[in-house]
C-alpha positions as a printed Julia matrix, in Angstrom:
263×3 Matrix{Float64}:
 -16.05  -23.86   48.37
 -17.63  -25.95   45.62
 -18.57  -22.77   43.77
 -15.01  -21.51   44.1
 -13.58  -24.78   42.8
 -16.07  -24.81   39.95
 -15.2   -21.23   38.97
 -11.49  -21.99   39.23
 -11.95  -25.05   37.02
 -13.8   -22.98   34.43
 -11.03  -20.39   34.47
  -8.43  -23.1    33.97
 -10.4   -24.55   31.06
 -10.78  -21.11   29.48
  -7.08  -20.35   29.95
  -6.16  -23.7    28.45
  -8.45  -23.11   25.47
  -6.99  -19.64   24.95
  -3.46  -21.04   25.09
  -4.34  -23.75   22.59
  -5.97  -21.16   20.32
  -2.86  -18.98   20.43
  -0.45  -21.86   19.99
  -2.41  -23.07   16.97
  -1.02  -20.1    15.04
   2.02  -21.03   12.98
   5.0   -18.67   13.07
   5.06  -16.12   10.28
   7.38  -13.27    9.39
   6.59   -9.77    8.14
   9.41   -7.68    6.69
   8.91   -3.95    6.13
  10.78   -2.28    3.26
  10.63    1.41    2.45
  11.75    4.91    3.37
  11.57    7.06    6.53
   7.76    7.05    6.55
   8.02    3.31    7.33
  11.29    3.26    9.3
  11.87    2.94   13.03
  11.47    6.24   14.95
  10.06    8.21   12.01
   7.37    6.09   10.33
   4.39    3.81   10.87
   6.54    0.66   11.02
   7.23    0.91   14.75
   3.54    1.15   15.57
   2.8    -1.76   13.27
   5.43   -4.12   14.68
   4.31   -3.27   18.23
   0.81   -4.55   17.51
   1.25   -8.04   16.09
   0.69  -11.43   17.7
   3.63  -13.16   19.45
   3.84  -15.65   16.59
   4.85  -12.86   14.19
   8.48  -11.96   13.66
   8.21   -8.35   12.45
  11.42   -6.92   10.98
  11.58   -3.27    9.99
  14.25   -2.93    7.26
  13.06    0.46    5.97
  15.71    3.2     5.75
  15.24    6.94    5.82
  15.99    8.94    2.69
  15.81    5.97    0.31
  13.93    5.72   -2.95
  12.98    2.62   -4.88
  16.29    3.05   -6.71
  18.73    4.04   -3.95
  17.44    1.38   -1.54
  18.76   -1.24   -3.94
  21.82    0.71   -5.14
  23.1     1.24   -1.6
  22.81   -2.45   -0.67
  19.76   -2.41    1.59
  17.81   -4.74   -0.69
  20.65   -7.28   -0.63
  20.21   -7.46    3.15
  16.5    -8.19    2.66
  17.37  -10.99    0.23
  19.84  -12.41    2.77
  17.09  -12.36    5.39
  14.74  -14.18    2.99
  17.22  -17.05    2.72
  16.33  -17.87    6.33
  12.83  -19.23    5.89
  12.6   -22.74    7.34
  11.31  -21.6    10.75
   8.37  -19.65    9.31
   5.21  -20.94    7.71
   5.02  -17.83    5.54
   6.97  -14.62    4.99
   5.35  -11.4     3.78
   7.38   -8.46    2.46
   5.54   -5.13    2.63
   7.06   -2.58    0.23
   6.38    1.18    0.2
   8.3     3.78   -1.81
   7.53    7.07   -3.52
   8.58    9.98   -1.3
  12.22   10.05   -2.36
  11.47    8.95   -5.92
   9.96   12.36   -6.59
  11.95   14.94   -8.61
  14.54   17.17   -7.0
  16.38   14.54   -4.95
  19.81   14.01   -6.57
  20.95   10.41   -6.47
  17.52    9.23   -5.42
  14.85   10.53   -7.81
  13.53    8.04  -10.34
  11.46    8.39  -13.48
   7.78    7.98  -12.68
   7.05    6.57  -16.12
   9.84    4.01  -16.33
  12.22    3.54  -13.38
   9.78    3.65  -10.48
   7.37    0.97  -11.76
  10.3    -1.12  -13.02
  11.91   -0.98   -9.58
   8.69   -2.06   -7.87
   8.27   -4.86  -10.4
  11.81   -6.07   -9.74
  11.25   -6.13   -5.96
   8.02   -8.06   -6.38
   9.53  -10.6    -8.75
  12.55  -11.21   -6.52
  10.38  -11.69   -3.44
   8.23  -14.18   -5.33
  11.33  -16.07   -6.46
  12.29  -16.75   -2.83
   8.87  -18.19   -1.98
   7.93  -15.17    0.12
   4.79  -13.11   -0.52
   5.12   -9.47   -1.67
   2.6    -6.78   -0.73
   2.78   -3.3    -2.26
   1.79   -0.19   -0.28
   1.01    3.19   -1.82
   3.02    6.03   -0.2
   1.8     7.64    3.0
   0.38   11.13    2.4
   2.26   14.21    3.47
   0.2    16.34    5.85
   0.64   19.61    3.99
  -2.38   21.84    3.34
  -3.08   24.78    1.05
  -6.16   26.92    1.62
  -7.49   24.24    3.94
  -7.12   21.43    1.38
  -4.58   18.65    1.61
  -1.98   18.56   -1.16
  -1.59   14.99   -2.36
   1.55   15.32   -4.46
   2.18   11.57   -4.14
  -0.93   10.44   -6.02
   0.95    9.7    -9.29
   3.33    7.4    -7.42
   0.42    5.76   -5.65
  -1.25    5.13   -9.01
   1.95    3.6   -10.37
   2.05    1.19   -7.42
  -1.6     0.27   -8.0
  -0.84   -0.61  -11.62
   2.15   -2.77  -10.71
   0.05   -4.57   -8.11
  -2.62   -5.32  -10.71
  -0.07   -6.44  -13.3
   1.69   -8.73  -10.85
  -1.56   -9.95   -9.24
  -0.39   -9.25   -5.7
  -2.08   -7.57   -2.72
  -2.08   -3.77   -2.49
  -2.6    -1.64    0.61
  -3.82    1.78   -0.53
  -2.33    3.74    2.34
  -2.17    6.87    0.21
  -5.94    6.98   -0.35
  -6.66    6.07    3.28
  -4.22    8.57    4.77
  -5.39   11.37    2.47
  -9.0    10.83    3.55
  -8.08   10.67    7.24
  -5.81   13.72    7.24
  -8.3    15.8     5.25
 -11.0    14.88    7.75
  -8.94   15.85   10.8
  -7.65   19.12    9.3
  -4.23   20.8     9.59
  -4.21   21.5    13.33
  -4.93   17.91   14.4
  -2.69   16.56   11.62
   0.22   18.53   13.07
  -0.02   16.47   16.28
   1.05   13.36   14.34
   4.55   14.75   13.72
   7.72   13.83   15.61
   7.55   17.05   17.63
   5.28   20.07   18.14
   5.12   22.66   15.35
   6.97   25.96   15.75
   4.72   28.93   16.63
   4.3    30.26   13.09
   3.21   26.81   11.86
   0.94   26.21   14.85
  -0.87   29.47   14.1
  -1.23   28.87   10.35
  -4.69   28.32    8.92
  -4.19   25.36    6.69
  -1.37   26.76    4.58
   1.2    24.3     5.83
   3.01   23.92    2.51
   3.87   27.62    2.41
   4.95   27.96    6.05
   8.72   27.65    6.23
   9.95   25.34    8.97
  13.05   27.0    10.46
  16.34   25.23    9.89
  18.76   24.69   12.74
  21.52   27.23   13.22
  25.1    25.91   13.45
  25.47   23.92   16.65
  21.72   23.73   17.25
  19.4    20.75   16.97
  17.02   20.76   14.02
  13.31   20.91   14.9
  11.56   17.55   14.96
   8.44   18.89   13.28
   7.68   18.44    9.6
   4.73   17.39    7.44
   6.08   13.97    6.55
   7.57   12.07    9.48
   5.69   10.55   12.41
   5.94   10.6    16.16
   4.52    7.89   18.41
   0.94    9.11   17.96
   1.25    9.28   14.17
   2.99    5.91   13.99
   0.23    4.2    15.96
  -2.49    5.98   13.97
  -1.23    4.98   10.52
  -0.09    1.53   11.7
  -3.72    0.7    12.52
  -4.63    1.84    9.01
  -2.0    -0.45    7.48
  -3.16   -3.38    9.63
  -6.79   -2.82    8.66
  -5.86   -2.82    4.98
  -3.63   -5.87    5.42
  -6.28   -8.12    6.96
  -8.59   -7.24    4.07
  -5.94   -7.85    1.41
  -4.43  -10.93    3.09
  -7.16  -12.64    5.16
  -4.7   -15.33    6.31
  -3.08  -12.68    8.53
  -6.29  -11.7    10.3
  -5.51  -13.65   13.5
  -1.93  -12.39   13.55
  -2.77   -8.7    13.85
  -4.26   -7.19   16.99
  -7.44   -5.13   16.48
């Protein structure tokens, strides 16, 4: 009986210490801004927000189909600024910003100039976040999982480099998700990379030998549902996979968040 009571006492002490350790964390907020590769249901944001400490308020404000220009033009950024006005209950607020996919050419109403508009838009976001007292963090765009002759096509590298330059100019943290995701997807190869999509690949894609960019994904006929597979968006597996990558980069770039993110 004495041993039982002693063990129970030790458990109570350990539980109390753990509770005190957890409660010692001050509440913080992380806001995610970006396109569909960050957004709920199609990006890494869901996996990221699911794996933070209870003291973190994680808000995913990313929207599919948006570029660094259209996100602001359509009013989404104004909603972020409204959210940033509510700050008194948080010790710190971090705004993670990732654009690039829809800034590329060929997207009417969304494309931006790589040389001028894109970096200027990122700069503007960063400066406005700073002006509210929140802390901006730039993220280079997630790689598309499209291969040619067994080699990954990283068409987003120029936009990643632009984000790196803005980060250096503004002296703010950068998460190089583009470099990390390129390395990871190249290592796993096209067949494994296809399992990160929102749905299974159609037969002709599943049987391709690393020529994903040239394999046409069939469009839905009238009245039919479009296939969930593509080389850009993420299912639950892909979201969790890249969310861990973002978290690993974040604790390196912002050590103060180390205890707020689950390993």
